[in-house]
C-alpha positions as CSV (number, residue, x, y, z in Angstrom):
1,M,-34.8,29.0,35.0
2,K,-36.4,25.9,33.4
3,I,-35.5,23.9,36.5
4,K,-37.2,26.7,38.7
5,K,-40.3,26.5,36.5
6,R,-40.5,22.7,36.8
7,I,-40.1,22.9,40.6
8,L,-42.8,25.5,40.8
9,T,-45.1,23.5,38.6
10,I,-44.6,20.4,40.8
11,L,-45.2,22.3,44.0
12,I,-48.4,23.8,42.5
13,V,-49.8,20.4,41.2
14,F,-48.9,18.8,44.5
15,A,-50.6,21.5,46.5
16,M,-53.6,21.0,44.3
17,C,-53.5,17.3,45.1
18,I,-53.2,17.9,48.8
19,G,-56.1,20.3,48.6
20,C,-58.2,17.6,47.0
21,L,-57.7,15.1,49.8
22,P,-61.0,14.6,51.6
23,V,-61.8,16.5,54.7
24,Y,-65.2,15.1,54.0
25,A,-68.4,15.8,56.0
26,E,-68.6,19.5,56.9
27,D,-69.8,20.6,60.3
28,N,-71.6,23.9,60.6
29,S,-70.9,24.4,64.2
30,T,-69.7,27.8,65.2
31,Y,-66.1,28.4,66.2
32,S,-65.2,27.8,69.8
33,D,-62.0,29.3,71.4
34,S,-61.9,26.4,73.9
35,A,-60.8,23.8,71.4
36,E,-59.0,20.8,73.0
37,T,-55.3,21.0,72.1
38,S,-54.0,17.8,73.6
39,A,-53.7,14.5,71.6
40,P,-56.8,12.4,71.3
41,A,-56.7,9.4,73.5
42,E,-58.9,7.0,71.5
43,T,-56.2,5.6,69.2
44,S,-52.9,4.0,69.9
45,D,-51.6,5.0,66.5
46,P,-49.6,8.3,67.0
47,V,-49.8,9.3,63.3
48,E,-53.6,8.7,63.3
49,A,-53.7,10.7,66.6
50,F,-51.9,13.6,64.9
51,V,-54.5,13.7,62.1
52,E,-57.4,13.6,64.7
53,R,-55.8,16.4,66.5
54,L,-55.9,18.5,63.3
55,Y,-59.6,17.6,62.8
56,T,-60.3,18.7,66.4
57,N,-58.3,21.9,66.5
58,I,-58.9,23.3,63.0
59,L,-62.2,21.9,61.8
60,Q,-63.6,21.7,65.3
61,R,-65.2,18.3,64.8
62,D,-64.5,14.6,65.0
63,P,-62.8,13.0,61.9
64,D,-64.7,10.9,59.4
65,A,-63.4,7.5,58.7
66,D,-62.4,7.9,55.2
67,G,-60.7,11.3,55.7
68,L,-58.9,10.1,58.7
69,Q,-57.6,7.0,56.9
70,D,-56.5,9.1,53.7
71,W,-54.6,11.7,55.6
72,T,-52.9,9.1,57.8
73,N,-51.8,7.1,54.8
74,V,-50.4,10.2,53.3
75,L,-48.1,10.8,56.3
76,K,-47.2,7.2,56.8
77,S,-46.3,6.6,53.1
78,G,-43.9,9.7,53.3
79,Q,-45.9,11.4,50.5
80,E,-46.3,14.4,52.8
81,Q,-45.1,15.7,56.1
82,G,-46.7,17.5,59.0
83,A,-46.8,21.0,57.8
84,R,-48.2,20.2,54.4
85,V,-50.9,18.1,55.8
86,A,-51.8,20.8,58.3
87,Q,-51.9,23.2,55.2
88,G,-54.4,21.0,53.5
89,F,-56.7,21.4,56.5
90,I,-56.1,25.3,56.7
91,E,-56.8,25.7,53.0
92,S,-59.7,23.3,52.8
93,P,-63.0,24.8,51.7
94,E,-64.6,23.6,55.0
95,F,-62.3,25.7,57.2
96,M,-62.1,28.7,54.8
97,S,-65.9,28.9,54.6
98,R,-66.1,29.6,58.4
99,S,-65.4,33.4,57.9
100,L,-63.3,33.6,61.0
101,T,-62.2,36.9,62.4
102,D,-58.5,37.4,62.6
103,T,-58.5,36.8,66.4
104,E,-60.4,33.5,65.9
105,Y,-58.0,32.4,63.1
106,L,-54.9,33.3,65.2
107,T,-56.3,31.5,68.2
108,I,-56.8,28.3,66.2
109,L,-53.1,28.6,65.0
110,Y,-51.9,29.0,68.7
111,H,-54.0,26.0,69.8
112,T,-52.8,23.9,66.9
113,F,-49.3,24.7,66.2
114,L,-48.1,26.1,69.6
115,D,-50.2,24.0,71.8
116,R,-51.3,26.8,74.0
117,E,-53.5,29.9,74.5
118,A,-52.4,33.1,72.8
119,D,-50.4,35.5,74.8
120,A,-51.5,39.1,74.4
121,A,-48.2,40.4,73.1
122,G,-47.8,37.6,70.5
123,L,-51.4,37.9,69.4
124,A,-51.0,41.7,69.0
125,A,-47.8,41.2,66.9
126,W,-49.4,38.6,64.5
127,Q,-52.5,40.9,64.2
128,Q,-50.1,43.7,63.1
129,V,-48.7,41.4,60.5
130,L,-52.2,40.9,59.1
131,N,-53.0,44.5,59.3
132,D,-49.9,45.4,57.3
133,G,-51.4,43.3,54.4
134,L,-49.7,40.0,54.8
135,S,-51.9,36.9,54.0
136,R,-53.4,34.5,56.6
137,L,-51.4,31.8,54.8
138,H,-48.2,33.8,55.4
139,V,-49.0,33.8,59.1
140,F,-49.8,30.1,59.1
141,K,-46.3,29.5,57.7
142,G,-44.8,31.4,60.7
143,F,-46.6,29.2,63.1
144,V,-46.3,25.8,61.2
145,E,-42.5,26.2,60.9
146,S,-41.9,27.2,64.6
147,D,-39.9,25.1,67.1
148,E,-43.0,24.4,69.1
149,F,-44.7,22.7,66.1
150,T,-41.5,20.8,65.4
151,A,-41.7,19.3,68.9
152,I,-45.3,18.5,68.5
153,C,-44.6,16.7,65.3
154,A,-41.8,14.8,67.1
155,D,-44.2,13.7,69.9
156,Y,-46.3,12.0,67.3
157,G,-43.4,10.5,65.3
158,I,-44.0,13.0,62.4
159,I,-41.5,14.9,60.4
160,R,-42.5,18.5,60.4
161,G,-41.5,19.7,56.9
162,N,-42.4,23.1,55.6
163,A,-45.4,24.9,54.3
164,S,-45.6,25.5,50.5
165,L,-46.5,29.2,49.6
166,T,-46.4,29.9,45.9
167,A,-48.2,33.2,45.7
168,P,-45.7,36.2,45.1
169,M,-47.3,38.2,48.0
170,D,-46.2,35.4,50.4
171,Q,-42.5,35.2,49.4
172,N,-41.0,38.3,51.0
173,E,-42.7,40.1,54.0
174,G,-40.9,43.4,53.2
175,V,-41.9,43.4,49.5
176,T,-45.5,42.8,50.4
177,R,-45.6,45.5,53.1
178,F,-44.0,48.0,50.6
179,I,-46.6,47.3,47.9
180,V,-49.5,47.5,50.4
181,R,-48.1,50.9,51.6
182,C,-48.2,52.1,48.0
183,Y,-51.9,51.1,47.6
184,R,-52.9,52.8,50.9
185,L,-50.7,55.9,50.8
186,C,-50.9,56.6,47.0
187,L,-54.3,55.3,46.0
188,G,-56.0,55.5,49.4
189,R,-57.5,52.0,49.2
190,E,-56.8,48.4,50.1
191,V,-55.2,46.1,47.7
192,D,-56.7,43.8,45.1
193,Q,-55.1,40.4,45.2
194,D,-54.2,40.2,41.6
195,G,-52.6,43.6,41.6
196,L,-50.7,42.9,44.8
197,N,-49.3,39.6,43.4
198,S,-48.4,41.2,40.1
199,W,-46.4,44.1,41.8
200,C,-44.8,41.7,44.2
201,S,-43.6,39.5,41.4
202,Q,-42.2,42.4,39.5
203,L,-40.3,43.5,42.4
204,L,-39.0,40.1,43.5
205,N,-37.9,38.9,40.0
206,G,-36.0,42.3,39.4
207,A,-38.3,43.5,36.5
208,N,-38.8,46.7,38.6
209,T,-37.0,48.3,41.4
210,A,-38.9,49.9,44.5
211,K,-38.5,53.3,42.7
212,D,-40.1,51.8,39.5
213,V,-43.0,50.4,41.5
214,A,-43.6,53.6,43.5
215,Y,-43.5,55.4,40.0
216,G,-46.2,53.0,38.8
217,F,-48.5,54.1,41.5
218,V,-47.7,57.8,41.6
219,F,-48.1,58.3,37.9
220,S,-51.0,55.9,37.4
221,D,-54.3,57.1,36.1
222,E,-55.9,56.2,39.3
223,F,-53.6,58.5,41.3
224,Q,-53.6,61.3,38.6
225,S,-57.4,61.4,38.8
226,K,-57.2,62.7,42.3
227,N,-56.0,66.0,40.9
228,L,-53.9,66.8,44.0
229,S,-52.5,70.3,44.6
230,D,-48.7,70.5,44.5
231,E,-48.6,70.6,48.3
232,D,-50.7,67.6,48.7
233,Y,-48.7,65.7,46.0
234,I,-45.5,66.5,48.0
235,K,-47.1,65.3,51.3
236,V,-48.0,62.0,49.6
237,L,-44.3,61.6,48.5
238,Y,-43.1,62.3,52.2
239,R,-45.4,59.4,53.4
240,V,-44.3,57.1,50.6
241,F,-40.6,57.6,50.6
242,M,-39.8,59.0,54.0
243,D,-42.4,57.2,56.1
244,R,-43.3,60.5,57.9
245,E,-45.3,63.6,57.5
246,A,-43.8,66.6,55.8
247,D,-41.9,69.2,57.9
248,S,-42.7,72.8,57.1
249,A,-39.1,73.8,56.0
250,G,-38.8,70.9,53.7
251,L,-42.3,71.3,52.2
252,S,-41.5,74.9,51.5
253,D,-38.3,74.0,49.8
254,W,-39.9,71.4,47.5
255,L,-42.8,73.9,46.6
256,S,-40.2,76.5,45.8
257,M,-38.5,74.2,43.4
258,M,-41.8,73.6,41.6
259,D,-42.5,77.3,41.5
260,N,-39.2,77.7,39.7
261,G,-40.1,75.1,37.0
262,A,-39.4,71.7,38.6
263,S,-41.8,69.1,37.3
264,R,-43.7,66.6,39.4
265,E,-41.5,63.9,38.0
266,D,-38.4,65.9,39.0
267,I,-39.7,66.1,42.5
268,F,-40.6,62.4,42.4
269,N,-37.0,61.6,41.6
270,G,-35.7,63.8,44.3
271,F,-37.7,61.7,46.9
272,A,-37.0,58.4,45.2
273,D,-33.3,58.9,45.1
274,S,-33.0,60.2,48.6
275,P,-30.9,58.6,51.4
276,E,-34.1,58.4,53.5
277,F,-35.8,56.1,50.9
278,A,-32.6,53.9,50.4
279,R,-32.7,53.5,54.3
280,L,-36.5,52.6,54.2
281,C,-35.8,50.0,51.4
282,E,-33.1,48.5,53.5
283,E,-35.2,48.4,56.7
284,M,-38.0,46.7,54.8
285,N,-35.5,44.1,53.3
286,L,-36.4,45.0,49.8
287,P,-34.4,43.2,47.0
288,E,-31.4,45.1,45.8
289,P,-31.9,46.7,42.5
290,P,-30.6,44.4,39.6
291,L,-27.4,45.2,37.9
292,R,-28.3,46.5,34.5
293,I,-25.8,45.7,32.0
294,V,-26.0,46.9,28.4
295,L,-24.2,45.1,25.9
296,D,-23.5,46.7,22.5
297,P,-22.5,44.5,19.6
298,G,-20.4,47.0,17.7
299,H,-21.5,48.2,14.2
300,D,-24.5,46.8,12.3
301,D,-25.7,46.2,8.7
302,I,-26.0,49.9,8.1
303,C,-22.9,51.1,9.9
304,A,-21.1,48.1,8.5
305,R,-17.5,46.9,8.8
306,N,-17.5,44.4,6.0
307,H,-14.4,42.4,5.3
308,P,-15.0,39.9,2.5
309,D,-11.2,39.7,2.1
310,L,-10.9,38.4,5.7
311,G,-13.8,36.0,5.4
312,F,-16.4,37.7,7.6
313,N,-18.1,41.0,8.7
314,E,-17.2,42.5,11.9
315,Q,-20.7,43.3,13.0
316,D,-21.7,39.7,12.6
317,L,-18.8,38.6,14.9
318,N,-19.7,41.2,17.4
319,Q,-23.3,40.0,17.4
320,K,-22.3,36.3,18.0
321,I,-20.0,37.3,20.9
322,A,-22.7,39.5,22.5
323,L,-25.5,36.9,22.3
324,A,-23.2,34.3,24.0
325,C,-22.3,36.9,26.6
326,R,-26.0,37.8,27.3
327,D,-26.9,34.2,27.6
328,E,-24.1,33.5,30.0
329,L,-24.9,36.6,32.1
330,M,-28.5,35.5,32.5
331,T,-27.5,32.3,34.4
332,Y,-26.5,34.8,37.3
333,E,-28.7,36.2,40.0
334,G,-29.5,39.9,40.3
335,V,-28.7,41.0,36.8
336,Q,-30.6,42.3,33.8
337,V,-29.0,42.3,30.3
338,F,-29.9,44.6,27.5
339,L,-28.6,44.6,23.9
340,T,-28.6,47.7,21.7
341,R,-29.3,45.3,18.8
342,E,-30.3,41.7,18.5
343,D,-30.0,41.6,14.8
344,G,-28.4,43.6,12.0
345,S,-30.4,46.6,12.5
346,C,-28.9,50.0,13.4
347,P,-29.9,51.3,16.8
348,D,-30.3,54.8,15.5
349,N,-30.3,54.3,11.7
350,G,-27.5,56.8,11.7
351,I,-23.8,56.8,10.8
352,G,-20.7,57.6,12.8
353,S,-20.9,59.3,16.0
354,D,-24.7,59.9,15.7
355,D,-25.2,56.1,15.7
356,V,-22.9,55.7,18.6
357,T,-24.8,58.3,20.7
358,G,-28.1,56.5,19.8
359,R,-26.6,53.4,21.4
360,T,-25.6,55.1,24.6
361,A,-29.0,56.9,24.6
362,Y,-30.7,53.5,24.6
363,A,-28.6,52.5,27.5
364,A,-29.6,55.4,29.4
365,S,-33.4,54.8,28.6
366,V,-33.1,51.4,30.3
367,Q,-31.3,52.9,33.3
368,G,-28.1,51.0,32.5
369,D,-25.4,50.8,35.2
370,V,-22.6,50.0,32.7
371,F,-22.3,50.1,28.9
372,I,-19.9,47.4,27.4
373,S,-19.3,47.6,23.7
374,L,-18.0,44.5,22.0
375,H,-15.8,44.8,19.0
376,N,-13.0,43.2,17.0
377,N,-9.8,45.0,15.9
378,A,-7.7,45.5,12.8
379,S,-4.2,46.9,12.3
380,G,-5.0,48.7,9.1
381,L,-2.0,47.3,7.5
382,G,-3.8,44.5,5.7
383,Y,-3.6,40.7,5.9
384,P,-1.5,39.2,7.2
385,S,-0.6,41.5,10.1
386,S,1.5,40.8,13.0
387,A,-0.7,42.6,15.4
388,N,-2.6,40.2,17.5
389,G,-4.5,39.8,20.9
390,A,-7.2,41.4,22.9
391,C,-7.4,45.0,24.5
392,A,-9.8,47.3,26.1
393,F,-10.4,51.0,26.2
394,V,-11.8,52.8,29.2
395,S,-12.5,56.4,30.3
396,V,-10.1,58.9,31.9
397,H,-12.9,60.6,33.7
398,S,-12.1,60.6,37.4
399,G,-15.6,59.4,38.3
400,Y,-15.3,56.2,36.2
401,A,-11.6,55.5,35.4
402,E,-10.9,53.3,38.4
403,E,-14.2,51.2,38.1
404,S,-13.8,51.0,34.2
405,K,-10.2,49.8,34.4
406,A,-10.9,47.1,37.0
407,L,-13.9,45.8,35.1
408,A,-12.0,45.8,31.7
409,Q,-9.1,44.0,33.4
410,S,-11.4,41.4,34.8
411,I,-12.8,40.7,31.4
412,L,-9.5,40.6,29.6
413,D,-8.0,38.2,32.2
414,E,-10.9,35.8,31.8
415,L,-10.9,36.2,28.0
416,T,-7.2,35.6,27.5
417,S,-7.1,32.6,29.8
418,S,-10.2,30.9,28.3
419,V,-9.3,31.7,24.6
420,D,-5.8,31.5,22.9
421,L,-5.4,35.3,22.7
422,R,-2.7,37.7,23.9
423,N,-3.6,40.1,26.7
424,L,-2.6,43.6,25.4
425,G,-4.1,45.4,28.6
426,V,-6.4,48.2,29.3
427,M,-5.8,51.4,27.5
428,T,-7.1,55.0,27.2
429,R,-7.2,57.4,24.3
430,T,-8.1,61.1,24.6
431,D,-8.9,63.9,22.0
432,L,-8.4,67.5,23.1
433,S,-10.4,68.8,20.1
434,K,-13.5,67.3,21.9
435,G,-12.8,69.5,24.9
436,R,-12.6,68.6,28.5
437,Y,-14.9,66.9,31.1
438,P,-16.1,68.9,34.1
439,D,-13.4,67.3,36.2
440,G,-10.7,68.8,34.0
441,N,-9.6,65.7,32.1
442,V,-9.4,65.8,28.4
443,K,-12.4,64.0,26.8
444,D,-12.1,60.3,25.6
445,F,-11.4,59.9,21.9
446,Y,-14.2,57.3,21.4
447,Y,-17.8,58.6,21.5
448,L,-19.0,55.3,22.9
449,I,-17.0,56.1,26.0
450,S,-17.4,59.9,26.3
451,S,-21.2,59.9,25.6
452,S,-21.5,57.1,28.3
453,V,-19.7,59.3,30.8
454,E,-21.9,62.3,29.9
455,R,-25.0,60.1,30.4
456,G,-23.9,59.0,33.8
457,F,-22.5,55.5,33.5
458,P,-19.1,53.9,32.7
459,G,-18.6,52.9,29.1
460,I,-15.9,50.5,28.0
461,I,-14.8,48.9,24.7
462,I,-13.5,45.3,24.3
463,E,-11.5,44.5,21.3
464,H,-11.4,40.7,21.3
465,A,-8.9,39.9,18.5
466,F,-7.3,41.2,15.3
467,M,-9.2,40.3,12.3
468,D,-6.2,40.7,10.0
469,N,-3.9,38.5,12.0
470,P,-3.7,34.9,10.8
471,H,-3.9,33.4,14.3
472,D,-6.7,35.6,15.5
473,N,-8.5,35.4,12.2
474,A,-8.8,31.7,12.5
475,L,-10.3,31.9,16.0
476,L,-12.9,34.5,14.6
477,K,-14.0,32.0,12.0
478,N,-14.9,29.4,14.5
479,D,-18.3,29.9,16.0
480,E,-17.3,27.8,19.0
481,Q,-14.5,30.2,19.7
482,L,-16.8,33.2,19.4
483,K,-19.1,31.6,21.9
484,A,-16.2,31.0,24.2
485,M,-15.3,34.7,23.9
486,G,-18.8,35.7,24.8
487,I,-18.8,33.4,27.8
488,A,-15.5,34.6,29.0
489,D,-16.8,38.3,28.8
490,A,-19.6,37.3,31.0
491,T,-17.4,35.4,33.5
492,G,-15.1,38.4,33.9
493,I,-18.0,40.8,34.3
494,A,-19.6,38.5,36.9
495,R,-16.2,38.1,38.8
496,Y,-15.9,41.9,39.0
497,Y,-19.5,42.4,40.3
498,N,-19.4,39.4,42.6
499,L,-22.4,37.8,40.9
500,T,-23.6,34.3,41.9
501,K,-25.1,31.7,39.7
502,R,-28.9,31.1,39.8
C-alpha cells in the first residue's frame, strides 16, 4: 500500500510539473474545425515538428519559441513521452479557457490523435460517453492511447506512452456510469465532482459495494426530502436496480408487501439483492464486492482464560495470532478484514454464550462473509500433557459444512507445514440439547459456530496448539512463532478463496 501511495504521489507531482511547462502567449482566436492536421513543414527536426503540430491542432496557433523549445527538450531528454506531452496541452489553462462544446472538443481530438475528420458514428459514440458522465480527460485517454496516435508518434520518432489520469472518476468507466446513474435517478440532478470522486473511490477501493453506494443515495437526506409515495419510491428502485420502468404486476406485488408491513429498507434489499441487479453490475463491469473476513481473537480480559502456571494467558496468544493474520490478509486484493476486538476488551462485556453471540452479531453488522475464531487448546489434564497439535471445528449444517471443512483444511495444512505442529484434522461436535437446524441436523455444540450459521455465514474455530503440552507450549511462548501461525492462517485463507497479492 505504501508503494502504491508513493507511485501516486510521484504521478501527481509529475503531472503538476508537466502542467507548469509553458504554453506561453495565449491566443484569443475562436475555434476552427478546419485545423491543419498534417505535420508542419517549416522544421527538419521531427520532434520539434511533433510539438508544432500540438500547438497547431490543440491551441490553434503558432508556437512561441520558448514553449516550443521546452516541450521539444522534454521529449528529447526522455523526461516524457508523446501522450503526456499532449496531455499537458489538453490540460493547459489556455486550452481549457476556450469553453469548447463537446463537438468542438471531440473534433480537435480526432484531428490531433487520429489525423482525420470525425465520422458520424464515432462522434456519436464518444458524445454518448460524455453524456453518461465520463470526463473529457477520460475521453482524451481513449484517443491518445489509440493505434492511430501510436502510428503518428512513430512517424515523428516519438514513443507514445500513456496518459496519466489520477481522479477516481477516471479509473473505471462502469463505476463512474453507475454513480452518475445514482445521482440522476435517485436525486434527479447532475453530479458534483467532489461527490462523484468520493463515491467512485469508495466503490473502487472496496470500502463500499454497489449495494452500499445505492443505499447511500436512496436513504440520503436529499432523497428522503422528496417525500415520495410508496409507488414512486418503488418506481425509482426499478430504474436504479433493474434499469427499466416498473411493470404493473411487479409494482402491485411490491406495494402489497408494503401494505403487509414490509419497510422501505426491506423493499430496497429485495431489489438490491435481485438477480437483475447482479446482472446489471456485471454488465457495467463493477468491481466484485470484497470478501469480508471477520477474525475473532478468542476470549478477552473479561471472559479470560488466564494460565499463569503455563506462562501466558490464552486471550493474549489469540490476539497476537489474529493481528498477524489480519496484517497478512491485508496484503491481498479484494479483501476486507474485521476483528471482533483489537485489544483486551470484551466485544459484548458479557460472559459465556452471551459474549459469543455478541461476537457473531458484530460479524453480521459488518456483513461478514465468514467468521473465523482463533483459539488455543488445552487437554484439561494439566501440564505436562501428551496432547499436541492443531485442529479445527466446523459446522454440520448442510449449507455450510462443505465450505467450512475445505476452508479449515486449507488453514490447517498451511499452519502445520509452516509451524512445527501436528495436524489433527477438521472436526465437528454437536449438542442435541440445543435442538436442530431447519435442515434437520443437530445443532453445533459451539455457540460460535451455531450462532454464525443462524446469522447466515459459516463459522469455524481454529485451535492452534495445546497450551499444556511442553512442545506446543514452547512455541506459544515465542512471539515469532505466534506471528508465523497468524501468517499461516492468512495464507490458508487466501489459498482457499484464490486471493492474489496486491
